[in-house]
Structures are given as C-alpha cells and as structure tokens.
C-alpha positions in Angstrom: 162.4 43.4 141.3 163.8 39.8 141.6 165.3 38.6 144.9 167.3 35.4 145.4 167.8 34.3 149.0 169.9 31.4 150.2 169.5 29.7 153.5 170.7 26.6 155.4 174.4 27.2 155.8 176.1 26.6 159.0 178.7 24.6 160.9 178.8 20.8 160.4 181.3 18.1 161.3 183.1 16.1 158.6 180.8 13.4 157.3 177.7 15.3 158.2 175.0 16.7 156.0 173.4 20.1 155.3 170.6 21.2 153.0 170.8 24.6 151.4 167.7 26.3 150.0 167.4 29.0 147.4 164.2 30.9 146.9 163.4 33.4 144.2 160.7 36.1 144.7 159.5 39.1 142.7 158.5 39.6 139.1 159.2 36.1 137.8 158.1 34.9 134.4 160.3 31.9 133.8 163.4 30.6 135.4 165.4 28.6 132.8 168.4 27.5 134.9 169.3 27.4 138.6 172.8 26.9 139.9 175.0 26.8 143.0 178.5 28.2 143.0 180.9 28.3 145.9 183.9 30.4 146.7 186.7 29.3 148.9 188.9 32.1 150.3 191.7 32.9 147.9 190.2 30.8 145.0 187.9 31.5 142.1 184.2 30.9 142.4 183.4 27.4 141.0 180.2 25.9 139.8 179.0 23.2 142.2 175.7 22.1 140.6 173.2 23.3 138.2 169.8 22.2 137.0 168.7 23.0 133.5 165.3 23.8 132.1 164.9 20.2 131.0 165.7 19.0 134.6 169.1 17.7 133.7 171.6 18.3 136.4 175.4 18.8 136.3 177.8 18.5 139.2 181.3 19.4 140.0 183.4 16.2 139.9 184.4 16.4 143.5 180.8 16.5 144.7 179.3 13.9 142.5 177.6 11.2 144.6 177.6 13.4 147.6 175.5 16.4 146.6 172.1 16.4 145.1 170.3 19.4 143.6 166.5 19.5 143.2 163.9 22.0 142.3 160.4 22.8 143.4 158.9 24.9 140.6 155.7 25.7 142.5 157.7 27.3 145.2 160.4 28.8 142.9 162.9 27.1 145.1 165.9 24.9 144.7 167.7 22.8 147.2 171.2 21.5 147.5 171.4 18.4 149.7 175.0 18.0 150.8 176.0 14.7 152.3 179.4 13.2 153.4 180.7 16.7 153.8 184.5 17.2 153.8 186.6 20.1 155.1 187.3 21.1 151.6 183.6 21.8 151.0 184.0 24.8 153.4 183.0 27.9 151.3 180.4 30.5 150.8 177.7 29.0 148.6 175.9 31.3 146.1 172.7 30.5 144.3 171.7 32.0 141.0 168.6 31.9 139.0 168.6 32.6 135.3 165.7 34.6 134.0 166.8 35.2 130.4 168.8 37.1 129.7 169.8 37.9 133.3 171.4 35.9 136.0 170.2 36.9 139.5 172.4 36.1 142.4 171.9 35.7 146.1 174.3 37.0 148.7 175.6 33.7 149.7 175.5 31.4 152.7 178.5 30.1 154.6 179.1 26.4 155.0 181.9 25.4 157.4 182.9 21.8 157.7 185.1 21.3 160.8 185.4 19.1 163.8 
C-alpha cells in the first residue's frame, strides 16, 4: 500500500516563507512525476508545481519566482519552498506522486497567509 503524506503547512504573514514536504512510503517501484496542487475554497483545484522524471519543473504563472519545488529521490520526498507568500496563496495544498499508471494523493495541508 502506498501512502502520501504532506507536512509543513501553517499560518504565515504576507511576505513570509513556508516549506512543504511530501513523503511517499509503501510499495514503491518508481515515481515518475510529483506534483503540488492547491484548492482555494469555492475554486477548482489548480496545479501549482510539478517535477517530471527528467527533473524538469513546471510552475503556475502566479508562483513563478516565488515557489521552488525540489526532490530527494533517496528519501522519496519532495519539497515546495514558498517565499514571498501572498494572501491569495491561502489554500489547502495537496501532493501527488505518480507511480504509473496511478496517481497517489495525500490528504492535504492547510496554508494560511494572513496578518
């Protein structure tokens, strides 16, 4: 059984930083893609960042230059470093790991940006 667990959410002031972590455990052969989505109440879930098998990363336009996604293959863990946070970044952040042909999802971690 594969488990995906996010951590690192919390309350931060505008302009501050947070680092989210996402760890995968269980019967893992090969993770091809990792990604972070977020969901703002009343809105559709949107892709924030993803890291592909060849280590290329893609980012939502509104977070480019502020968020950085990285991967530690040895630990089956990815990170989302979020800097210069804005109130509009407030959302539940979900991590997924793709073990073809299945995407495994975490339960989410809440990020609140507020003064």
